Structures are given as structure tokens and as C-alpha cells.
C-alpha positions in Angstrom: 16.2 19.4 -6.6 15.9 22.2 -4.5 12.8 24.5 -3.3 14.0 27.0 -5.7 13.9 24.5 -8.8 11.7 25.3 -11.8 9.7 22.3 -11.9 7.5 21.2 -14.9 4.9 18.2 -14.3 3.6 16.9 -17.4 0.3 15.3 -17.0 -0.8 17.4 -13.9 -4.5 16.9 -14.1 -3.9 13.1 -14.1 -4.2 10.4 -11.0 -0.4 10.6 -10.5 0.4 14.2 -12.1 -2.0 15.7 -9.6 -1.0 13.6 -6.6 2.8 15.0 -7.4 1.8 18.5 -7.5 -0.2 18.0 -4.6 2.8 16.8 -2.8 5.3 19.0 -4.1 3.3 22.3 -2.6 2.9 20.5 0.4 6.9 20.4 0.9 7.4 23.6 0.0 8.3 23.6 -3.9 6.4 26.9 -5.2 8.1 27.2 -8.6 5.9 24.7 -10.5 4.9 25.0 -14.1 1.8 22.8 -15.6 0.0 23.2 -18.9 -3.3 21.3 -19.6 -3.7 19.4 -22.7 -6.0 22.1 -24.5 -2.7 24.4 -23.6 0.1 22.0 -24.7 -0.4 19.1 -26.7 2.3 16.5 -25.8 1.9 14.7 -29.1 3.1 17.6 -31.1 6.6 17.6 -31.4 7.1 21.1 -32.7 4.5 22.4 -29.6 6.9 20.6 -27.0 10.1 22.0 -28.0 8.7 25.5 -28.0 7.5 25.4 -24.8 10.6 23.8 -23.4 12.6 26.3 -24.9 10.5 29.1 -23.5 9.8 27.9 -19.9 12.9 25.9 -19.2 12.2 23.7 -16.3 15.4 22.7 -14.5 13.4 19.2 -13.6 10.6 17.0 -15.1 8.6 14.8 -13.9 6.8 12.8 -16.9 3.3 11.3 -15.8 1.6 12.3 -18.8 0.0 9.5 -20.9 -3.1 7.5 -22.1 -4.2 4.9 -19.3 -6.6 2.5 -18.7 -7.7 -1.0 -17.7 -8.2 -4.1 -19.4 -11.4 -3.0 -21.5 -9.7 0.5 -22.6 -6.4 -1.8 -23.7 -8.5 -4.2 -25.6 -10.4 -1.7 -27.3 -7.9 1.4 -28.2 -4.8 -0.5 -28.7 -3.6 1.9 -31.5 -3.9 5.1 -29.5 -2.3 3.4 -26.5 0.9 2.7 -28.3 0.9 5.8 -30.4 -0.2 8.5 -27.9 2.1 7.1 -25.1 5.1 7.0 -27.6 4.5 10.4 -29.0 4.6 12.1 -25.7 7.8 10.0 -24.3 9.5 10.8 -27.2 8.6 14.4 -27.7 9.0 15.2 -23.6 12.5 13.3 -23.4 14.0 14.5 -26.1 13.1 18.4 -25.5 13.9 18.3 -21.7 17.5 17.1 -23.2 17.5 19.9 -25.7 16.6 22.5 -23.4 19.1 21.7 -20.7 16.4 20.0 -17.9 19.1 18.4 -15.5 16.6 15.9 -14.1 13.8 13.9 -15.5 11.6 11.2 -13.6 9.8 9.2 -16.2 6.6 7.4 -14.7 5.8 4.0 -16.0 4.0 0.9 -14.8 4.5 -2.4 -13.6 2.8 -4.2 -16.7 6.5 -3.7 -18.5 7.2 -6.5 -17.2 6.7 -10.1 -18.7 3.3 -11.9 -17.7 4.6 -14.9 -16.0 8.1 -13.7 -14.2 9.3 -14.7 -10.7 7.4 -12.7 -7.9 8.4 -10.5 -6.3 9.6 -8.8 -9.4 12.8 -7.2 -9.7 13.8 -4.3 -12.0 16.5 -6.9 -13.6 13.4 -9.2 -14.9 12.6 -6.4 -17.7 12.6 -8.0 -21.0 13.1 -11.6 -19.6 9.9 -13.1 -21.3 6.6 -12.6 -23.1 4.4 -9.4 -22.2 0.7 -9.8 -21.1 -1.3 -9.9 -24.3 -4.0 -7.5 -23.0 -1.8 -4.6 -22.4 1.2 -5.2 -24.5 0.6 -1.8 -26.6 0.8 0.2 -23.6 3.7 -1.6 -22.0 6.0 -1.5 -25.1 5.3 2.2 -25.2 6.4 2.2 -21.4 9.5 0.3 -22.4 10.3 2.4 -25.0 10.6 5.5 -22.2 12.8 3.4 -20.2 15.0 2.7 -22.8 15.1 6.2 -24.3 16.0 7.3 -20.8 18.7 5.3 -20.5 20.1 5.7 -23.9 20.0 9.5 -23.5 22.0 9.1 -20.3 24.6 7.0 -22.1 25.1 9.2 -25.2 24.3 12.7 -23.6 25.3 12.2 -20.0 21.6 13.1 -18.8 20.9 11.6 -15.3 17.2 10.6 -16.0 15.5 8.1 -13.6 12.3 5.6 -14.5 10.3 5.1 -11.7 7.8 2.0 -11.9 4.8 2.2 -9.4 2.9 -0.7 -9.1 -1.2 0.0 -9.8 -2.3 3.2 -8.4 -5.4 4.8 -6.8 -6.3 7.5 -4.8 -7.7 11.2 -5.3 -8.7 12.3 -9.2 -8.8 8.6 -10.4 -11.2 7.6 -13.3 -14.6 5.8 -12.6 -15.5 5.5 -15.7 -16.2 1.6 -16.3 -15.0 1.6 -19.7 -11.7 3.2 -18.9 -11.0 2.9 -15.3 -8.6 0.4 -13.8 -9.7 -2.3 -11.5 -9.9 -0.6 -8.2 -11.9 2.5 -9.3 -14.4 0.1 -11.4 -14.7 -2.0 -7.9 -15.5 1.4 -6.0 -18.2 2.7 -8.4 -19.5 -0.7 -9.2 -20.2 -1.3 -5.4 -21.6 2.4 -4.7 -23.9 2.1 -7.4 -25.0 -1.4 -5.9 -25.4 0.5 -2.5 -27.8 3.3 -4.1 -29.6 1.0 -6.2 -29.7 -1.5 -3.5 -28.8 -4.2 -5.9 -28.2 -7.8 -4.6 -24.9 -8.2 -6.7 -21.6 -6.9 -8.2 -20.5 -8.0 -11.1 -16.6 -9.0 -10.9 -14.4 -9.7 -14.3 -12.4 -12.7 -14.5 -11.9 -15.5 -11.9 -11.3 -13.3 -8.8 -7.9 -15.0 -8.4 -5.1 -12.7 -10.1 -3.3 -10.8 -7.5 -3.0 -7.4 -7.5 -0.7 -4.7 -5.3 -2.1 -1.1 -5.1 -0.2 2.0 -4.0 -2.2 5.1 -2.9 -1.3 7.8 -5.0 0.2 10.2 -2.4 2.6 7.4 -1.5 4.0 7.0 -4.9 4.3 10.9 -5.2 6.3 10.9 -1.9 8.6 8.5 -3.8 9.1 10.5 -6.9 10.0 13.4 -5.1 12.2 11.5 -2.6 14.0 10.1 -5.8 14.3 13.5 -7.4 15.9 15.1 -3.9 18.6 12.6 -4.1 19.2 11.7 -7.9 22.7 12.0 -7.5 23.1 9.9 -4.5 20.8 7.2 -6.3 22.6 7.0 -9.6 25.9 7.5 -7.8 25.6 4.1 -5.6 26.4 1.7 -8.6 22.7 0.4 -9.4 22.6 1.3 -12.8 25.0 1.1 -15.7 25.6 -0.8 -18.9 23.7 -3.7 -17.8 20.9 -2.4 -15.7 18.7 0.5 -16.8 17.8 3.5 -14.3 14.5 1.8 -13.3 13.1 1.8 -9.6 10.4 0.0 -8.6 7.8 2.0 -6.3 5.2 -0.4 -4.6 3.6 -1.2 -0.6 5.1 -5.1 -0.6 2.0 -6.8 -0.6 -0.9 -7.9 -2.5 -4.3 -9.4 -2.7 -6.7 -11.3 -4.8 -9.3 -9.5 -6.9 -11.9 -11.1 -4.8 -10.3 -10.0 -1.6 -10.0 -6.8 -3.2 -13.7 -6.8 -4.1 -14.6 -7.9 -0.3 -12.3 -4.9 1.0 -14.2 -2.3 -1.5 -17.7 -3.6 -0.7 -16.3 -3.0 3.3 -15.3 0.4 2.9 -18.3 1.3 0.3 -20.9 -0.4 3.0 -23.1 -2.5 1.5 -23.9 -6.5 1.5 -24.4 -6.8 -2.1 -23.0 -10.4 -3.4 -20.0 -10.8 -5.4 -20.5 -12.7 -8.9 -17.5 -13.6 -10.8 -17.7 -13.2 -14.5 -15.3 -15.9 -15.7 -15.9 -15.2 -19.3 -14.1 -12.3 -19.0 -10.3 -12.0 -19.3 -8.2 -12.1 -15.7 -5.0 -10.0 -16.9 -1.4 -10.9 -15.7 -1.8 -13.3 -12.8 0.4 -11.8 -10.3 2.5 -8.8 -10.6 3.9 -7.9 -7.2 6.7 -5.7 -7.3 9.9 -6.3 -5.2 10.7 -2.8 -3.7 14.0 -3.7 -2.2 15.9 -1.4 -4.0 14.1 2.1 -3.0 13.6 0.5 0.5 17.3 0.3 0.8 17.6 4.2 -0.1 15.4 5.2 2.9 11.7 5.1 1.6 8.9 3.2 2.6 4.8 3.4 2.1 2.8 5.2 4.9 -0.8 4.7 3.8 -2.2 1.1 4.5 -4.9 -0.4 2.0 -7.8 0.1 4.5 -6.9 3.8 5.1 -6.5 4.6 1.5 -9.8 3.0 0.3 -11.7 5.2 2.5 -10.0 7.9 1.2 -10.5 6.6 -2.2 -14.4 6.3 -2.0 -14.6 9.5 0.0 -12.9 11.3 -3.0 -15.6 9.4 -5.3 -18.7 10.6 -3.1 -17.0 14.4 -3.9 -16.6 13.9 -7.5 -19.3 14.2 -10.2 -18.7 10.4 -11.3 -22.2 9.8 -12.8 -24.3 6.4 -12.3 -25.0 3.9 -14.8 -28.6 3.8 -16.4 
């Protein structure tokens, strides 16, 4: 990938995609192609093929898809598996047929088995059962990895799969029915502050551990990998036995209870944390092993405390409504 490359970012309005566009522009990449969902429905195979044949992007960042937390995954499992499978299949195939030189597919750390060893190495994929609360989404993302790998083996493409840990940052979703744990906590503690509430309820036991990565760090990692994808693929990490899969994280985690305490501090309230143990915990721990990408020369730069302040500031500038 060079500054002159024609680059398509699928999902440019989402948390991950918007960060990638923001970082691309900051690094001097100007030939960026985007389409909103109203302009291009990525679940429509014919529309996607026509778009790729017309625009002919050389590089594709596939960050589009339906995402959400435990509640959304449990409520809309059919939509999660259908939309993500359709988007991946359409974009990956159309990119190949239009001659795209590079493609980076963004997955999620939930692709790994629920109870696999920690920290999680890329090779642990498909070594055990998935977490039931997000299995449809995880299976869809695993299918995207398998599709990239299959196209590499059969057609000689050079597609990479990037598995970020839990992301947060500008443009996050704060809808309590759809959001992940961190934006949900930011909204809950903010509302407690505004309403002078004495308590904030947090789902589960508070003991599961979560790793968090600021979205700009994730974007930097993706661009870093795209800029040297040939070098990455030629170093022998992948082949017949290993999918072209690279973890991206920060290398440390904390419990949900500890995370809630840090969000409470960032927001500036003294509301008491109440744990609702009737709600599901999800995966006990999913700390990614980032030894592979570190060996290539990348490391995260934004610590959690700094990222939380920036995320809360972004929330305050947005239009997220308060609960009634």
C-alpha cells in the first residue's frame, strides 16, 4: 500500500472503520473510497459486485458488519449471523474478482474458544467450544477468516485477517441495548452523575476480565500491516496449517469491576457499583497474545486512562440521549 493507492474502507462510519479513515488521512492517504449503507447495501451481492467493478480499489479494509454486546447478540442472533456472513462473502469475493491487491478483514477476539488458555495465541482458533452468548457472531467472523485463507490458497490472493480485542473510542455506540461493555458503562455513569443517582448497576459478577484497545491504536496496527503486508506474509507465519490471522491488543486486561471503577473515575461520580448477578457474564477472559505483531515492530501507544478520558469527551460532544 502506497500513498497513491486507491483504498476502500467498508464500514467507514463505524467505530473501527472511522478510525481507519481518520488515521489514513492523517498519514497522507488521500485516495479513499467510502460508501454509506444508504449508498451501498453490502448484503446485496449484485450491488457489491457492481461497485467493485466500477471503483476498482487496490486495497480494501473490511470493517463493516453488525456488532453489539451480550444483550444485542442474545436478542438478534439471526441478524448477527446473516448480515455478517453476507457482507464478508460479498466483499471478499468481489474484491478478488475486481483485482484488489490487498484486503484486511477485521474480526473480533470472540472468535476464540470460551475457555482457551490465556493469553490467546492465533493458533488457538477452532480448538474448543465458543461462548454461547455470541456464537452466531463468532461463527460469522470465523467464516470470514476461512474465506480469506481459502482465497489465498486457491487464487493466490494476499489477504490478511486482523483480530482486534475489545475496541472503544470516538464514534462508539452508547445505546444500552446494543453497546459493548465500556460505552455502556460510560453512559450509565454519566447518567448517574447528571441525575445524582446513588448507584450504577453493572451486569454479571464483575469478575470476567476484558482487554481494551483504543480505536486509533487498532487503526494504526491495520495500516502498519497493510503497508508491509508482503513482508508479513513472506515471513512464514502462515501457510497450510495456520490462517493468515494476527491478533491486535494492548497486552493487559482488568476485571469488569475494575473497569467500572476506572470509568467512574473518568466520568467523575461517586455512585456505588451494584453487580446484577442474574445477568450473564460472557467469556471469563479473553486476553490476546500480541507477540506476533510486536515481533513485526508494532505496539499500542494510548494507555487506558488516557483513552477513557478521550472516549468520555467524545460521548459528551455526541447526541446520545439519556434514559427516561
